[in-house]
C-alpha positions as a printed NumPy array, in Angstrom:
array([[ 33.499,  22.373, -27.116],
       [ 35.382,  22.142, -23.478],
       [ 36.006,  25.222, -21.442],
       [ 38.743,  24.692, -18.552],
       [ 38.69 ,  28.041, -16.506],
       [ 41.367,  28.363, -13.861],
       [ 40.826,  31.031, -11.431],
       [ 40.924,  32.048,  -7.554],
       [ 36.975,  33.237,  -7.627],
       [ 34.657,  30.269,  -9.381],
       [ 32.085,  32.151,  -8.765],
       [ 32.482,  34.482, -10.72 ],
       [ 32.229,  32.067, -14.088],
       [ 28.082,  31.566, -12.994],
       [ 27.145,  33.424, -16.242],
       [ 28.164,  30.939, -18.46 ],
       [ 25.28 ,  28.865, -16.965],
       [ 23.027,  31.241, -18.202],
       [ 21.204,  31.971, -21.559],
       [ 22.377,  30.626, -24.812],
       [ 25.003,  28.867, -23.397],
       [ 23.435,  27.805, -20.545],
       [ 21.148,  25.895, -23.42 ],
       [ 24.827,  24.707, -25.497],
       [ 25.628,  22.982, -22.21 ],
       [ 22.177,  21.519, -21.672],
       [ 22.244,  20.381, -25.42 ],
       [ 25.868,  18.553, -25.054],
       [ 27.456,  21.482, -27.007],
       [ 29.267,  22.666, -24.721],
       [ 31.104,  21.977, -21.351],
       [ 32.357,  24.153, -18.706],
       [ 35.17 ,  23.115, -15.921],
       [ 35.683,  25.938, -13.63 ],
       [ 39.264,  24.895, -11.191],
       [ 39.948,  27.013,  -8.261],
       [ 43.364,  28.151,  -8.422],
       [ 43.689,  28.157,  -4.508],
       [ 43.673,  23.935,  -4.474],
       [ 47.523,  23.699,  -5.756],
       [ 48.421,  26.514,  -3.147],
       [ 50.154,  24.82 ,  -0.359],
       [ 50.344,  26.41 ,   3.164],
       [ 48.125,  27.33 ,   5.912],
       [ 47.381,  30.885,   3.978],
       [ 47.24 ,  28.8  ,   0.76 ],
       [ 49.185,  31.949,  -0.819],
       [ 49.405,  32.211,  -4.51 ],
       [ 51.595,  34.888,  -5.206],
       [ 54.107,  36.734,  -4.22 ],
       [ 56.233,  40.521,  -4.502],
       [ 57.533,  40.615,  -7.841],
       [ 61.215,  40.151,  -8.236],
       [ 63.164,  43.666,  -8.09 ],
       [ 60.757,  45.007,  -6.568],
       [ 57.913,  47.273,  -7.752],
       [ 53.989,  47.65 ,  -6.833],
       [ 51.788,  44.931,  -6.427],
       [ 52.167,  41.163,  -6.761],
       [ 52.942,  38.009,  -9.043],
       [ 51.183,  35.11 ,  -8.995],
       [ 53.416,  32.235,  -8.195],
       [ 54.734,  29.603, -11.05 ],
       [ 54.212,  26.671,  -9.21 ],
       [ 50.532,  27.321,  -8.053],
       [ 50.065,  27.599, -12.138],
       [ 51.913,  25.54 , -13.349],
       [ 50.834,  22.42 , -11.271],
       [ 47.14 ,  23.464, -12.093],
       [ 47.958,  23.747, -15.729],
       [ 49.543,  20.655, -15.572],
       [ 46.327,  18.948, -13.898],
       [ 43.916,  20.303, -16.343],
       [ 45.876,  19.373, -19.388],
       [ 45.879,  15.861, -17.918],
       [ 41.62 ,  16.013, -18.381],
       [ 41.529,  16.912, -14.753],
       [ 37.488,  17.671, -14.346],
       [ 37.25 ,  20.534, -11.961],
       [ 33.623,  21.588, -11.077],
       [ 31.27 ,  20.876, -14.302],
       [ 29.243,  23.631, -14.926],
       [ 24.866,  23.073, -15.56 ],
       [ 22.403,  24.86 , -17.067],
       [ 21.11 ,  27.726, -14.588],
       [ 17.74 ,  26.682, -15.909],
       [ 15.59 ,  24.232, -17.881],
       [ 15.571,  25.409, -21.812],
       [ 12.595,  24.576, -24.367],
       [ 14.073,  21.666, -26.521],
       [ 10.602,  20.759, -28.205],
       [ 10.643,  23.275, -30.835],
       [ 12.309,  22.805, -34.405],
       [ 15.618,  25.603, -34.966],
       [ 15.317,  27.44 , -37.49 ],
       [ 18.16 ,  26.067, -39.305],
       [ 16.274,  22.572, -39.066],
       [ 13.56 ,  23.769, -40.566],
       [ 14.843,  25.415, -43.085],
       [ 17.415,  22.471, -43.788],
       [ 20.573,  24.087, -43.784],
       [ 23.814,  22.353, -43.434],
       [ 26.246,  23.442, -40.932],
       [ 28.596,  26.135, -41.351],
       [ 31.75 ,  26.053, -38.983],
       [ 34.487,  28.576, -39.77 ],
       [ 37.699,  28.018, -40.815],
       [ 39.997,  26.208, -38.485],
       [ 42.343,  28.993, -37.62 ],
       [ 44.7  ,  27.643, -35.274],
       [ 43.907,  24.061, -35.592],
       [ 46.234,  24.504, -39.092],
       [ 48.951,  24.439, -36.561],
       [ 51.48 ,  21.611, -36.283],
       [ 50.536,  21.241, -32.295],
       [ 46.652,  21.422, -32.908],
       [ 46.533,  17.839, -30.807],
       [ 47.5  ,  20.34 , -27.726],
       [ 44.378,  22.51 , -25.809],
       [ 44.326,  25.81 , -26.199],
       [ 45.586,  28.269, -23.532],
       [ 44.372,  31.618, -24.013],
       [ 45.641,  34.121, -20.922],
       [ 43.344,  37.145, -20.92 ],
       [ 45.928,  40.426, -20.423],
       [ 45.794,  44.097, -21.597],
       [ 49.51 ,  43.245, -22.947],
       [ 48.269,  40.392, -25.032],
       [ 46.668,  40.434, -29.108],
       [ 43.63 ,  42.713, -29.509],
       [ 40.872,  40.083, -29.346],
       [ 38.924,  40.256, -32.493],
       [ 35.532,  38.378, -34.155],
       [ 38.057,  36.765, -36.639],
       [ 39.846,  34.841, -33.512],
       [ 36.547,  34.218, -32.29 ],
       [ 35.41 ,  32.773, -35.646],
       [ 39.064,  30.575, -35.482],
       [ 38.691,  29.875, -32.377],
       [ 34.77 ,  28.615, -32.437],
       [ 36.224,  25.302, -34.11 ],
       [ 38.575,  24.054, -31.563],
       [ 37.43 ,  21.247, -29.185],
       [ 38.85 ,  22.01 , -25.837],
       [ 39.977,  25.933, -24.797],
       [ 41.659,  26.696, -21.469],
       [ 41.326,  29.998, -19.237],
       [ 43.979,  30.957, -16.911],
       [ 42.824,  34.127, -15.193],
       [ 45.519,  36.11 , -14.146],
       [ 45.311,  38.585, -10.738],
       [ 47.536,  41.677,  -9.456],
       [ 50.193,  42.194, -11.503],
       [ 49.701,  39.071, -13.584],
       [ 51.192,  35.637, -13.796],
       [ 54.984,  34.965, -13.298],
       [ 55.844,  34.688, -17.247],
       [ 57.828,  31.627, -16.683],
       [ 54.455,  29.807, -16.322],
       [ 53.391,  30.304, -20.368],
       [ 56.725,  29.115, -21.546],
       [ 56.743,  25.983, -19.627],
       [ 53.338,  25.615, -20.677],
       [ 54.017,  25.652, -24.684],
       [ 55.122,  22.018, -23.667],
       [ 51.598,  21.036, -23.23 ],
       [ 48.958,  23.817, -24.597],
       [ 49.107,  26.465, -27.753],
       [ 49.405,  29.866, -25.943],
       [ 48.312,  32.712, -26.53 ],
       [ 48.334,  35.841, -24.721],
       [ 45.286,  37.678, -25.639],
       [ 43.795,  41.32 , -24.685],
       [ 39.777,  42.46 , -25.136],
       [ 40.525,  45.911, -25.105],
       [ 43.458,  48.565, -23.981],
       [ 42.062,  49.514, -20.995],
       [ 42.945,  47.506, -17.359],
       [ 40.477,  45.072, -15.509],
       [ 41.006,  43.822, -11.497],
       [ 41.267,  39.809, -13.228],
       [ 40.92 ,  38.266, -16.285],
       [ 37.674,  36.693, -15.789],
       [ 35.053,  39.113, -17.086],
       [ 37.578,  38.674, -20.486],
       [ 36.962,  35.103, -19.927],
       [ 32.985,  35.701, -19.826],
       [ 33.685,  37.803, -22.896],
       [ 35.744,  35.905, -24.966],
       [ 33.747,  32.708, -24.29 ],
       [ 30.379,  33.578, -25.087],
       [ 32.189,  35.548, -28.615],
       [ 33.562,  32.012, -29.458],
       [ 31.086,  29.67 , -28.265],
       [ 27.605,  31.589, -29.934],
       [ 29.729,  30.105, -33.509],
       [ 29.538,  26.992, -32.821],
       [ 26.965,  25.401, -34.828],
       [ 23.734,  24.865, -33.14 ],
       [ 24.323,  27.44 , -30.491],
       [ 22.21 ,  30.035, -32.227],
       [ 19.314,  28.308, -33.865],
       [ 20.041,  30.692, -37.07 ],
       [ 23.627,  30.645, -38.783],
       [ 22.939,  33.955, -40.384],
       [ 22.51 ,  35.652, -37.04 ],
       [ 26.206,  35.273, -36.456],
       [ 27.252,  35.762, -40.566],
       [ 25.994,  39.153, -40.27 ],
       [ 27.75 ,  40.475, -37.293],
       [ 29.482,  43.044, -36.615],
       [ 33.025,  42.546, -37.603],
       [ 32.116,  39.325, -39.763],
       [ 33.141,  40.367, -43.193],
       [ 35.289,  43.427, -40.892],
       [ 32.412,  46.114, -41.041],
       [ 30.022,  47.687, -38.272],
       [ 26.287,  45.767, -38.558],
       [ 23.897,  47.978, -39.607],
       [ 20.868,  49.728, -37.309],
       [ 18.229,  47.26 , -36.758],
       [ 13.84 ,  47.933, -36.975],
       [ 11.279,  45.79 , -36.096],
       [  7.017,  46.559, -35.9  ],
       [  5.67 ,  48.507, -35.606],
       [  5.782,  50.998, -38.556],
       [  5.97 ,  54.047, -36.81 ],
       [  6.653,  54.744, -32.995],
       [  6.608,  57.325, -31.354],
       [  6.385,  59.724, -34.667],
       [  9.499,  57.885, -35.982],
       [  9.391,  55.178, -38.983],
       [ 11.317,  53.052, -39.524],
       [ 12.751,  53.188, -43.307],
       [ 10.092,  52.24 , -45.979],
       [ 12.679,  50.34 , -47.926],
       [ 12.495,  47.63 , -45.239],
       [  9.062,  47.026, -46.395],
       [  9.241,  47.33 , -50.065],
       [  9.676,  43.39 , -50.401],
       [ 12.354,  43.442, -52.8  ],
       [ 15.251,  41.764, -51.127],
       [ 17.913,  43.073, -53.654],
       [ 17.314,  46.56 , -52.248],
       [ 16.761,  45.333, -48.595],
       [ 20.168,  43.826, -49.064],
       [ 21.75 ,  47.317, -50.342],
       [ 20.391,  49.169, -48.198],
       [ 21.68 ,  47.458, -45.036],
       [ 24.983,  46.636, -46.694],
       [ 25.12 ,  50.617, -47.371],
       [ 23.984,  51.713, -43.62 ],
       [ 26.951,  49.304, -42.566],
       [ 29.323,  51.029, -44.494],
       [ 28.259,  54.77 , -43.681],
       [ 28.392,  53.388, -39.704],
       [ 31.78 ,  51.933, -39.613],
       [ 33.32 ,  55.002, -42.195],
       [ 31.571,  56.893, -38.997],
       [ 32.481,  54.951, -35.912],
       [ 35.763,  52.928, -37.237],
       [ 37.375,  54.505, -39.894],
       [ 40.456,  52.205, -39.861],
       [ 38.103,  49.066, -40.45 ],
       [ 37.267,  50.564, -43.693],
       [ 40.576,  51.787, -44.478],
       [ 41.833,  48.163, -44.224],
       [ 38.831,  47.139, -46.231],
       [ 39.984,  49.161, -48.621],
       [ 43.545,  47.701, -48.869],
       [ 42.46 ,  44.244, -48.54 ],
       [ 39.923,  44.798, -51.677],
       [ 37.349,  43.495, -49.877],
       [ 35.071,  46.415, -51.344],
       [ 33.398,  46.057, -54.607],
       [ 31.797,  49.332, -56.537],
       [ 28.902,  49.927, -55.118],
       [ 30.803,  50.064, -52.122],
       [ 32.942,  52.38 , -52.712],
       [ 30.68 ,  54.886, -54.333],
       [ 28.598,  54.708, -51.027],
       [ 31.67 ,  55.459, -49.677],
       [ 32.913,  58.283, -51.624],
       [ 29.755,  59.704, -53.192],
       [ 29.051,  63.057, -52.506],
       [ 25.044,  64.664, -52.164],
       [ 25.26 ,  67.185, -55.291],
       [ 22.869,  69.406, -57.013],
       [ 23.16 ,  70.425, -60.742],
       [ 21.175,  73.083, -61.926],
       [ 21.029,  74.268, -65.824],
       [ 18.973,  75.753, -68.279],
       [ 18.847,  74.217, -71.477],
       [ 17.309,  74.283, -74.682],
       [ 15.105,  71.161, -75.998],
       [ 12.382,  70.186, -78.297],
       [  9.529,  70.06 , -76.346],
       [  8.555,  66.856, -78.509],
       [ 12.334,  65.241, -77.648],
       [ 11.849,  65.726, -74.011],
       [  7.967,  64.442, -73.702],
       [  9.785,  61.365, -76.077],
       [ 12.789,  60.622, -73.468],
       [ 11.959,  62.177, -70.464],
       [ 11.384,  58.614, -68.58 ],
       [ 15.026,  58.179, -69.847],
       [ 17.022,  60.428, -68.017],
       [ 17.627,  58.959, -65.35 ],
       [ 18.705,  55.738, -66.104],
       [ 21.439,  57.101, -68.212],
       [ 22.947,  59.494, -64.945],
       [ 22.921,  56.044, -63.605],
       [ 25.082,  54.449, -65.992],
       [ 26.892,  57.446, -65.78 ],
       [ 27.876,  57.415, -61.904],
       [ 25.355,  59.818, -60.925],
       [ 22.474,  58.158, -59.434],
       [ 19.63 ,  60.31 , -59.011],
       [ 17.353,  61.143, -55.992],
       [ 14.903,  63.983, -57.731],
       [ 14.54 ,  65.149, -61.002],
       [ 12.876,  68.283, -61.596],
       [ 12.106,  70.122, -64.631],
       [ 10.269,  73.158, -66.   ],
       [  9.97 ,  75.703, -68.807],
       [ 11.951,  79.067, -68.038],
       [ 11.415,  80.906, -70.772],
       [  8.906,  80.236, -73.138],
       [  8.765,  83.769, -75.114],
       [ 12.217,  83.735, -75.563],
       [ 13.658,  86.887, -74.473],
       [ 16.967,  87.546, -75.352],
       [ 18.501,  88.658, -71.68 ],
       [ 18.116,  84.767, -70.911],
       [ 22.185,  83.252, -71.091],
       [ 20.798,  80.285, -73.299],
       [ 19.274,  82.229, -75.527],
       [ 21.91 ,  84.371, -75.8  ],
       [ 24.234,  81.557, -77.234],
       [ 21.63 ,  80.19 , -79.693],
       [ 21.455,  83.821, -80.851],
       [ 24.96 ,  84.065, -81.319],
       [ 25.392,  81.186, -83.151],
       [ 22.503,  80.264, -85.195],
       [ 20.847,  82.749, -88.027],
       [ 17.113,  81.373, -87.499],
       [ 14.794,  82.152, -84.621],
       [ 14.874,  79.983, -81.955],
       [ 11.372,  77.933, -82.257],
       [ 12.179,  75.287, -78.729],
       [ 11.605,  76.172, -75.232],
       [ 14.214,  76.969, -72.598],
       [ 13.932,  74.485, -69.701],
       [ 15.352,  74.675, -66.197],
       [ 16.486,  70.877, -65.403],
       [ 17.072,  70.627, -61.14 ],
       [ 18.739,  66.857, -60.602],
       [ 19.683,  66.213, -56.782],
       [ 21.533,  62.981, -56.086],
       [ 24.823,  61.98 , -54.917],
       [ 27.796,  60.753, -57.117],
       [ 31.863,  60.346, -57.345],
       [ 32.44 ,  62.41 , -60.66 ],
       [ 33.704,  65.76 , -60.074],
       [ 31.018,  68.921, -60.792],
       [ 31.884,  69.526, -64.099],
       [ 31.66 ,  65.472, -65.084],
       [ 28.466,  65.461, -63.197],
       [ 26.982,  68.493, -64.878],
       [ 27.961,  67.184, -68.27 ],
       [ 26.631,  63.839, -67.204],
       [ 23.008,  65.75 , -66.423],
       [ 23.275,  67.457, -70.136],
       [ 24.444,  64.121, -71.909],
       [ 21.834,  62.438, -70.892],
       [ 18.818,  65.217, -71.926],
       [ 17.68 ,  64.782, -75.419],
       [ 19.834,  66.612, -78.   ],
       [ 20.784,  69.3  , -75.899],
       [ 23.623,  71.562, -77.49 ],
       [ 22.675,  75.036, -75.799],
       [ 22.788,  75.596, -72.024],
       [ 23.945,  76.85 , -68.886],
       [ 24.632,  75.641, -65.59 ],
       [ 26.918,  73.623, -62.883],
       [ 26.325,  71.762, -60.125],
       [ 27.475,  71.902, -56.321],
       [ 27.684,  69.96 , -53.171],
       [ 24.825,  70.303, -51.059],
       [ 25.733,  70.688, -47.245]])
């Protein structure tokens, strides 16, 4: 990929020479040319701006200066080539090389345009379309991106209309705030885009699992030690069960997104990108069911290991199930015993159990209570309810 940046402060772009972007330059994956806008300015003071037409505060950047600059860059002007700030080790195989992972570039996005042979001109401006991860993914397939860094009150709008003859022009914003100039936005966009080019990161999965890559925020990360300052890392990450770990990470991602960016969750719902398990994670409530039930002791001993599975199938996965005998003497002051004695002629021979289930569910309280009753063996007489846990 080729990046060209036109600016009145060329030194501002020095960070592009560092870290992984510098390494990408060193490896020939990326090349960067920086152009001083004043090279096209005329007169003693090399002025690049003038007062706005119609009056008002500030200054507007001159179209004749910008027009000539963009014409020359489109024609192949090299500018000042950036090299890597420091030599990088290139003697170690990357993760993808060792694992023989084939490059997985993102979809072309704007490259699908009829003008795909034109360079992409990005103009950072608070009035532009919000820059997203989807943009970064699409633009990572570009061969040539040119950045126009505005200052003051911006660039004369006619520059962009004229530039459409040679470029695909996109005005883009990195957030709902105003900066002094476009250079900081260029650093943000350039890093977000170039890190997605195959070969820039050693492990392709590093960016495929990023925040926003699937429309959600990334969940929390942990590394060793297992305990630090009295805080334990989540036990599931040590389980070795890759399926459970993947589900745990997905759930944390969903929970964080719902808490911080509920708009992204709403969009995912509308787009239909959330599966049944995702929706359960988002919509389930923490509840507790407490019931008394008459059960055969033999039936309970034989079937107790099946209760959790039945609850899970019913949509009420239990975090904990506590069972104890409530009334072995079967005194008639018990609600469940009274139910039995009112309906049956014979004596009560089975014990009354207290069953407390704690878990998460999208069922109504009545449905959750019935799910517990149905999961217990041979229960006909029972009494209890389900409440949300705070």
